[in-house]
mmCIF file of the C-alpha atoms, coordinates in Angstrom:
data_MODEL
# 
_entry.id   MODEL 
# 
loop_
_atom_site.group_PDB 
_atom_site.id 
_atom_site.type_symbol 
_atom_site.label_atom_id 
_atom_site.label_alt_id 
_atom_site.label_comp_id 
_atom_site.label_asym_id 
_atom_site.label_entity_id 
_atom_site.label_seq_id 
_atom_site.pdbx_PDB_ins_code 
_atom_site.Cartn_x 
_atom_site.Cartn_y 
_atom_site.Cartn_z 
_atom_site.occupancy 
_atom_site.B_iso_or_equiv 
_atom_site.pdbx_formal_charge 
_atom_site.auth_seq_id 
_atom_site.auth_comp_id 
_atom_site.auth_asym_id 
_atom_site.auth_atom_id 
_atom_site.pdbx_PDB_model_num 
ATOM 1   C CA . MET A 1 1   ? -7.301  30.733 -13.460 1.00 0.00 ? 1   MET A CA 1 
ATOM 2   C CA . ALA A 1 2   ? -6.800  28.683 -10.338 1.00 0.00 ? 2   ALA A CA 1 
ATOM 3   C CA . GLY A 1 3   ? -3.327  28.137 -8.891  1.00 0.00 ? 3   GLY A CA 1 
ATOM 4   C CA . GLU A 1 4   ? -1.367  24.927 -9.344  1.00 0.00 ? 4   GLU A CA 1 
ATOM 5   C CA . THR A 1 5   ? -2.442  23.537 -5.941  1.00 0.00 ? 5   THR A CA 1 
ATOM 6   C CA . THR A 1 6   ? -6.071  23.833 -6.988  1.00 0.00 ? 6   THR A CA 1 
ATOM 7   C CA . ARG A 1 7   ? -5.732  22.317 -10.479 1.00 0.00 ? 7   ARG A CA 1 
ATOM 8   C CA . HIS A 1 8   ? -6.105  18.603 -10.957 1.00 0.00 ? 8   HIS A CA 1 
ATOM 9   C CA . SER A 1 9   ? -5.633  16.286 -13.894 1.00 0.00 ? 9   SER A CA 1 
ATOM 10  C CA . LEU A 1 10  ? -8.457  13.776 -14.093 1.00 0.00 ? 10  LEU A CA 1 
ATOM 11  C CA . GLY A 1 11  ? -8.457  10.516 -15.993 1.00 0.00 ? 11  GLY A CA 1 
ATOM 12  C CA . LEU A 1 12  ? -11.093 7.872  -16.495 1.00 0.00 ? 12  LEU A CA 1 
ATOM 13  C CA . ALA A 1 13  ? -10.908 4.470  -18.159 1.00 0.00 ? 13  ALA A CA 1 
ATOM 14  C CA . VAL A 1 14  ? -13.733 1.956  -17.997 1.00 0.00 ? 14  VAL A CA 1 
ATOM 15  C CA . SER A 1 15  ? -13.682 -1.133 -20.210 1.00 0.00 ? 15  SER A CA 1 
ATOM 16  C CA . ALA A 1 16  ? -16.583 -3.395 -21.056 1.00 0.00 ? 16  ALA A CA 1 
ATOM 17  C CA . LEU A 1 17  ? -19.106 -1.677 -18.791 1.00 0.00 ? 17  LEU A CA 1 
ATOM 18  C CA . THR A 1 18  ? -22.312 -3.615 -19.341 1.00 0.00 ? 18  THR A CA 1 
ATOM 19  C CA . LEU A 1 19  ? -25.780 -2.220 -19.085 1.00 0.00 ? 19  LEU A CA 1 
ATOM 20  C CA . ALA A 1 20  ? -28.719 -4.549 -18.669 1.00 0.00 ? 20  ALA A CA 1 
ATOM 21  C CA . VAL A 1 21  ? -31.554 -3.286 -20.808 1.00 0.00 ? 21  VAL A CA 1 
ATOM 22  C CA . ALA A 1 22  ? -35.284 -3.722 -20.641 1.00 0.00 ? 22  ALA A CA 1 
ATOM 23  C CA . VAL A 1 23  ? -35.430 -6.125 -23.588 1.00 0.00 ? 23  VAL A CA 1 
ATOM 24  C CA . GLY A 1 24  ? -33.099 -8.563 -21.823 1.00 0.00 ? 24  GLY A CA 1 
ATOM 25  C CA . SER A 1 25  ? -29.985 -7.986 -23.903 1.00 0.00 ? 25  SER A CA 1 
ATOM 26  C CA . VAL A 1 26  ? -26.800 -6.388 -22.658 1.00 0.00 ? 26  VAL A CA 1 
ATOM 27  C CA . ARG A 1 27  ? -25.005 -3.336 -24.016 1.00 0.00 ? 27  ARG A CA 1 
ATOM 28  C CA . ALA A 1 28  ? -21.277 -3.043 -23.436 1.00 0.00 ? 28  ALA A CA 1 
ATOM 29  C CA . MET A 1 29  ? -19.445 0.253  -23.570 1.00 0.00 ? 29  MET A CA 1 
ATOM 30  C CA . ASP A 1 30  ? -15.971 1.606  -23.056 1.00 0.00 ? 30  ASP A CA 1 
ATOM 31  C CA . ILE A 1 31  ? -15.390 5.035  -21.551 1.00 0.00 ? 31  ILE A CA 1 
ATOM 32  C CA . GLN A 1 32  ? -12.126 6.974  -21.591 1.00 0.00 ? 32  GLN A CA 1 
ATOM 33  C CA . GLY A 1 33  ? -11.493 10.545 -20.657 1.00 0.00 ? 33  GLY A CA 1 
ATOM 34  C CA . ASP A 1 34  ? -8.945  13.146 -19.738 1.00 0.00 ? 34  ASP A CA 1 
ATOM 35  C CA . ALA A 1 35  ? -9.695  16.514 -18.192 1.00 0.00 ? 35  ALA A CA 1 
ATOM 36  C CA . LEU A 1 36  ? -8.063  19.312 -16.261 1.00 0.00 ? 36  LEU A CA 1 
ATOM 37  C CA . ALA A 1 37  ? -10.178 20.838 -13.475 1.00 0.00 ? 37  ALA A CA 1 
ATOM 38  C CA . GLY A 1 38  ? -9.590  23.946 -11.417 1.00 0.00 ? 38  GLY A CA 1 
ATOM 39  C CA . PHE A 1 39  ? -11.119 24.575 -8.007  1.00 0.00 ? 39  PHE A CA 1 
ATOM 40  C CA . SER A 1 40  ? -11.508 27.656 -5.820  1.00 0.00 ? 40  SER A CA 1 
ATOM 41  C CA . ALA A 1 41  ? -9.634  25.967 -2.959  1.00 0.00 ? 41  ALA A CA 1 
ATOM 42  C CA . PRO A 1 42  ? -7.344  22.947 -2.582  1.00 0.00 ? 42  PRO A CA 1 
ATOM 43  C CA . LEU A 1 43  ? -9.044  19.553 -2.514  1.00 0.00 ? 43  LEU A CA 1 
ATOM 44  C CA . ASP A 1 44  ? -7.804  18.416 0.851   1.00 0.00 ? 44  ASP A CA 1 
ATOM 45  C CA . ARG A 1 45  ? -9.368  17.528 4.187   1.00 0.00 ? 45  ARG A CA 1 
ATOM 46  C CA . HIS A 1 46  ? -10.487 21.156 4.565   1.00 0.00 ? 46  HIS A CA 1 
ATOM 47  C CA . ALA A 1 47  ? -12.171 21.382 1.146   1.00 0.00 ? 47  ALA A CA 1 
ATOM 48  C CA . GLY A 1 48  ? -15.664 21.183 2.626   1.00 0.00 ? 48  GLY A CA 1 
ATOM 49  C CA . GLU A 1 49  ? -14.975 23.939 5.117   1.00 0.00 ? 49  GLU A CA 1 
ATOM 50  C CA . ALA A 1 50  ? -13.297 26.091 2.464   1.00 0.00 ? 50  ALA A CA 1 
ATOM 51  C CA . GLY A 1 51  ? -16.238 25.629 0.092   1.00 0.00 ? 51  GLY A CA 1 
ATOM 52  C CA . ALA A 1 52  ? -14.094 24.352 -2.774  1.00 0.00 ? 52  ALA A CA 1 
ATOM 53  C CA . MET A 1 53  ? -16.046 24.934 -5.998  1.00 0.00 ? 53  MET A CA 1 
ATOM 54  C CA . LEU A 1 54  ? -15.253 24.059 -9.593  1.00 0.00 ? 54  LEU A CA 1 
ATOM 55  C CA . THR A 1 55  ? -13.856 27.149 -11.373 1.00 0.00 ? 55  THR A CA 1 
ATOM 56  C CA . ASP A 1 56  ? -12.890 25.712 -14.743 1.00 0.00 ? 56  ASP A CA 1 
ATOM 57  C CA . LEU A 1 57  ? -12.962 22.464 -16.659 1.00 0.00 ? 57  LEU A CA 1 
ATOM 58  C CA . SER A 1 58  ? -11.034 21.555 -19.773 1.00 0.00 ? 58  SER A CA 1 
ATOM 59  C CA . LEU A 1 59  ? -12.169 18.317 -21.396 1.00 0.00 ? 59  LEU A CA 1 
ATOM 60  C CA . LYS A 1 60  ? -9.198  17.094 -23.373 1.00 0.00 ? 60  LYS A CA 1 
ATOM 61  C CA . GLY A 1 61  ? -11.214 14.193 -24.644 1.00 0.00 ? 61  GLY A CA 1 
ATOM 62  C CA . LEU A 1 62  ? -14.038 12.100 -23.315 1.00 0.00 ? 62  LEU A CA 1 
ATOM 63  C CA . THR A 1 63  ? -15.016 9.096  -25.403 1.00 0.00 ? 63  THR A CA 1 
ATOM 64  C CA . LEU A 1 64  ? -17.874 6.674  -24.949 1.00 0.00 ? 64  LEU A CA 1 
ATOM 65  C CA . THR A 1 65  ? -17.837 3.721  -27.364 1.00 0.00 ? 65  THR A CA 1 
ATOM 66  C CA . MET A 1 66  ? -20.756 1.349  -27.741 1.00 0.00 ? 66  MET A CA 1 
ATOM 67  C CA . GLY A 1 67  ? -20.416 -1.087 -30.623 1.00 0.00 ? 67  GLY A CA 1 
ATOM 68  C CA . PRO A 1 68  ? -19.776 0.909  -33.803 1.00 0.00 ? 68  PRO A CA 1 
ATOM 69  C CA . SER A 1 69  ? -21.132 4.099  -32.210 1.00 0.00 ? 69  SER A CA 1 
ATOM 70  C CA . ARG A 1 70  ? -18.895 6.622  -30.506 1.00 0.00 ? 70  ARG A CA 1 
ATOM 71  C CA . LEU A 1 71  ? -19.584 9.832  -28.605 1.00 0.00 ? 71  LEU A CA 1 
ATOM 72  C CA . THR A 1 72  ? -16.706 12.227 -27.999 1.00 0.00 ? 72  THR A CA 1 
ATOM 73  C CA . ALA A 1 73  ? -16.677 15.462 -26.026 1.00 0.00 ? 73  ALA A CA 1 
ATOM 74  C CA . SER A 1 74  ? -14.026 18.154 -25.760 1.00 0.00 ? 74  SER A CA 1 
ATOM 75  C CA . GLY A 1 75  ? -13.943 21.807 -24.840 1.00 0.00 ? 75  GLY A CA 1 
ATOM 76  C CA . ASP A 1 76  ? -13.614 24.295 -22.025 1.00 0.00 ? 76  ASP A CA 1 
ATOM 77  C CA . LEU A 1 77  ? -15.917 25.726 -19.378 1.00 0.00 ? 77  LEU A CA 1 
ATOM 78  C CA . THR A 1 78  ? -15.324 28.343 -16.727 1.00 0.00 ? 78  THR A CA 1 
ATOM 79  C CA . VAL A 1 79  ? -17.495 28.953 -13.696 1.00 0.00 ? 79  VAL A CA 1 
ATOM 80  C CA . GLY A 1 80  ? -17.490 32.474 -12.306 1.00 0.00 ? 80  GLY A CA 1 
ATOM 81  C CA . ALA A 1 81  ? -18.744 34.050 -9.100  1.00 0.00 ? 81  ALA A CA 1 
ATOM 82  C CA . THR A 1 82  ? -22.341 33.536 -10.228 1.00 0.00 ? 82  THR A CA 1 
ATOM 83  C CA . ARG A 1 83  ? -21.601 29.770 -10.400 1.00 0.00 ? 83  ARG A CA 1 
ATOM 84  C CA . ARG A 1 84  ? -22.910 29.642 -13.948 1.00 0.00 ? 84  ARG A CA 1 
ATOM 85  C CA . PRO A 1 85  ? -20.887 27.896 -16.642 1.00 0.00 ? 85  PRO A CA 1 
ATOM 86  C CA . GLU A 1 86  ? -19.505 29.762 -19.635 1.00 0.00 ? 86  GLU A CA 1 
ATOM 87  C CA . GLY A 1 87  ? -17.779 28.154 -22.588 1.00 0.00 ? 87  GLY A CA 1 
ATOM 88  C CA . ARG A 1 88  ? -18.184 25.542 -25.283 1.00 0.00 ? 88  ARG A CA 1 
ATOM 89  C CA . ILE A 1 89  ? -18.187 21.747 -25.380 1.00 0.00 ? 89  ILE A CA 1 
ATOM 90  C CA . LEU A 1 90  ? -18.268 19.976 -28.736 1.00 0.00 ? 90  LEU A CA 1 
ATOM 91  C CA . LEU A 1 91  ? -20.067 16.636 -28.810 1.00 0.00 ? 91  LEU A CA 1 
ATOM 92  C CA . SER A 1 92  ? -19.439 14.441 -31.813 1.00 0.00 ? 92  SER A CA 1 
ATOM 93  C CA . VAL A 1 93  ? -21.500 11.291 -32.351 1.00 0.00 ? 93  VAL A CA 1 
ATOM 94  C CA . THR A 1 94  ? -20.317 8.774  -34.945 1.00 0.00 ? 94  THR A CA 1 
ATOM 95  C CA . GLU A 1 95  ? -22.850 6.186  -36.126 1.00 0.00 ? 95  GLU A CA 1 
ATOM 96  C CA . TRP A 1 96  ? -25.545 8.200  -34.361 1.00 0.00 ? 96  TRP A CA 1 
ATOM 97  C CA . ALA A 1 97  ? -28.390 5.837  -35.338 1.00 0.00 ? 97  ALA A CA 1 
ATOM 98  C CA . GLY A 1 98  ? -26.812 2.991  -33.353 1.00 0.00 ? 98  GLY A CA 1 
ATOM 99  C CA . PHE A 1 99  ? -26.173 5.338  -30.447 1.00 0.00 ? 99  PHE A CA 1 
ATOM 100 C CA . LEU A 1 100 ? -29.825 6.427  -30.447 1.00 0.00 ? 100 LEU A CA 1 
ATOM 101 C CA . GLU A 1 101 ? -30.908 2.774  -30.520 1.00 0.00 ? 101 GLU A CA 1 
ATOM 102 C CA . ALA A 1 102 ? -28.685 2.056  -27.517 1.00 0.00 ? 102 ALA A CA 1 
ATOM 103 C CA . MET A 1 103 ? -30.082 5.038  -25.599 1.00 0.00 ? 103 MET A CA 1 
ATOM 104 C CA . VAL A 1 104 ? -33.618 3.742  -26.179 1.00 0.00 ? 104 VAL A CA 1 
ATOM 105 C CA . ALA A 1 105 ? -32.624 0.191  -25.207 1.00 0.00 ? 105 ALA A CA 1 
ATOM 106 C CA . THR A 1 106 ? -31.081 1.393  -21.936 1.00 0.00 ? 106 THR A CA 1 
ATOM 107 C CA . GLY A 1 107 ? -34.124 3.515  -21.095 1.00 0.00 ? 107 GLY A CA 1 
ATOM 108 C CA . LEU A 1 108 ? -32.345 6.863  -21.374 1.00 0.00 ? 108 LEU A CA 1 
ATOM 109 C CA . ILE A 1 109 ? -34.708 7.858  -24.197 1.00 0.00 ? 109 ILE A CA 1 
ATOM 110 C CA . ALA A 1 110 ? -38.355 6.780  -24.091 1.00 0.00 ? 110 ALA A CA 1 
ATOM 111 C CA . PRO A 1 111 ? -39.383 4.588  -27.061 1.00 0.00 ? 111 PRO A CA 1 
ATOM 112 C CA . ASP A 1 112 ? -42.373 6.818  -27.872 1.00 0.00 ? 112 ASP A CA 1 
ATOM 113 C CA . VAL A 1 113 ? -40.122 9.866  -28.461 1.00 0.00 ? 113 VAL A CA 1 
ATOM 114 C CA . ALA A 1 114 ? -37.340 7.969  -30.252 1.00 0.00 ? 114 ALA A CA 1 
ATOM 115 C CA . PRO A 1 115 ? -38.792 8.685  -33.733 1.00 0.00 ? 115 PRO A CA 1 
ATOM 116 C CA . THR A 1 116 ? -38.731 12.417 -32.969 1.00 0.00 ? 116 THR A CA 1 
ATOM 117 C CA . TRP A 1 117 ? -35.096 12.170 -31.849 1.00 0.00 ? 117 TRP A CA 1 
ATOM 118 C CA . ALA A 1 118 ? -34.244 10.124 -34.946 1.00 0.00 ? 118 ALA A CA 1 
ATOM 119 C CA . GLU A 1 119 ? -35.842 12.634 -37.317 1.00 0.00 ? 119 GLU A CA 1 
ATOM 120 C CA . GLY A 1 120 ? -34.102 15.565 -35.650 1.00 0.00 ? 120 GLY A CA 1 
ATOM 121 C CA . MET A 1 121 ? -30.732 13.816 -35.703 1.00 0.00 ? 121 MET A CA 1 
ATOM 122 C CA . LYS A 1 122 ? -31.219 12.796 -39.331 1.00 0.00 ? 122 LYS A CA 1 
ATOM 123 C CA . ARG A 1 123 ? -32.007 16.365 -40.370 1.00 0.00 ? 123 ARG A CA 1 
ATOM 124 C CA . TYR A 1 124 ? -29.087 17.780 -38.369 1.00 0.00 ? 124 TYR A CA 1 
ATOM 125 C CA . ALA A 1 125 ? -26.742 15.159 -39.854 1.00 0.00 ? 125 ALA A CA 1 
ATOM 126 C CA . THR A 1 126 ? -27.508 16.395 -43.381 1.00 0.00 ? 126 THR A CA 1 
ATOM 127 C CA . LEU A 1 127 ? -25.591 19.570 -42.466 1.00 0.00 ? 127 LEU A CA 1 
ATOM 128 C CA . SER A 1 128 ? -22.441 17.515 -41.936 1.00 0.00 ? 128 SER A CA 1 
ATOM 129 C CA . ALA A 1 129 ? -19.928 16.393 -44.521 1.00 0.00 ? 129 ALA A CA 1 
ATOM 130 C CA . ALA A 1 130 ? -20.292 12.883 -43.065 1.00 0.00 ? 130 ALA A CA 1 
ATOM 131 C CA . PRO A 1 131 ? -24.034 12.177 -42.511 1.00 0.00 ? 131 PRO A CA 1 
ATOM 132 C CA . GLU A 1 132 ? -23.305 9.314  -40.110 1.00 0.00 ? 132 GLU A CA 1 
ATOM 133 C CA . THR A 1 133 ? -21.628 11.799 -37.755 1.00 0.00 ? 133 THR A CA 1 
ATOM 134 C CA . LEU A 1 134 ? -23.282 14.553 -35.739 1.00 0.00 ? 134 LEU A CA 1 
ATOM 135 C CA . ASP A 1 135 ? -21.231 17.460 -34.437 1.00 0.00 ? 135 ASP A CA 1 
ATOM 136 C CA . LEU A 1 136 ? -23.197 19.144 -31.687 1.00 0.00 ? 136 LEU A CA 1 
ATOM 137 C CA . PRO A 1 137 ? -21.674 22.259 -30.119 1.00 0.00 ? 137 PRO A CA 1 
ATOM 138 C CA . LEU A 1 138 ? -22.956 23.002 -26.628 1.00 0.00 ? 138 LEU A CA 1 
ATOM 139 C CA . VAL A 1 139 ? -22.415 26.676 -25.898 1.00 0.00 ? 139 VAL A CA 1 
ATOM 140 C CA . PHE A 1 140 ? -22.955 28.011 -22.384 1.00 0.00 ? 140 PHE A CA 1 
ATOM 141 C CA . GLN A 1 141 ? -23.623 31.727 -21.907 1.00 0.00 ? 141 GLN A CA 1 
ATOM 142 C CA . GLY A 1 142 ? -25.096 33.257 -18.790 1.00 0.00 ? 142 GLY A CA 1 
ATOM 143 C CA . GLY A 1 143 ? -25.335 29.819 -17.240 1.00 0.00 ? 143 GLY A CA 1 
ATOM 144 C CA . MET A 1 144 ? -27.585 28.473 -19.974 1.00 0.00 ? 144 MET A CA 1 
ATOM 145 C CA . GLY A 1 145 ? -27.015 26.345 -23.023 1.00 0.00 ? 145 GLY A CA 1 
ATOM 146 C CA . VAL A 1 146 ? -27.604 28.218 -26.262 1.00 0.00 ? 146 VAL A CA 1 
ATOM 147 C CA . PRO A 1 147 ? -27.660 26.922 -29.820 1.00 0.00 ? 147 PRO A CA 1 
ATOM 148 C CA . GLY A 1 148 ? -24.168 26.442 -31.166 1.00 0.00 ? 148 GLY A CA 1 
ATOM 149 C CA . ARG A 1 149 ? -22.899 26.688 -34.676 1.00 0.00 ? 149 ARG A CA 1 
ATOM 150 C CA . CYS A 1 150 ? -21.327 23.839 -36.585 1.00 0.00 ? 150 CYS A CA 1 
ATOM 151 C CA . GLU A 1 151 ? -17.891 24.734 -37.825 1.00 0.00 ? 151 GLU A CA 1 
ATOM 152 C CA . ALA A 1 152 ? -15.706 22.821 -40.215 1.00 0.00 ? 152 ALA A CA 1 
# 
């Protein structure tokens, strides 16, 4: 674990961020987040020369709210000498259908593949106690994402 001079608390708060979408409407979202990040060297004027690299990241909570839909992320990652992440981040999407609609409207998901996304999300949601919520664990091993396991 990095020393105290190389660890930084990060915070983010964005209110009413608006995204113009292709259909001419506007989507507003709020983003809030807290994280603790460790680096291999202090982030000062010599950071570039020292080659400061991210060594660990602890997401205490990252929340993106768009209308009734909400995406949250929390978890921990470490980055070793190979510069490949290891760890687990849990994404939770409440009112996932509205979130998917917003992603299509903003162009982040192509309209022609949206039905495939919707069917996959619908099937995955049936595994949850609350079908309007998706819990998606992102597990990183050997620098690659691998299927996670939902846990109650």
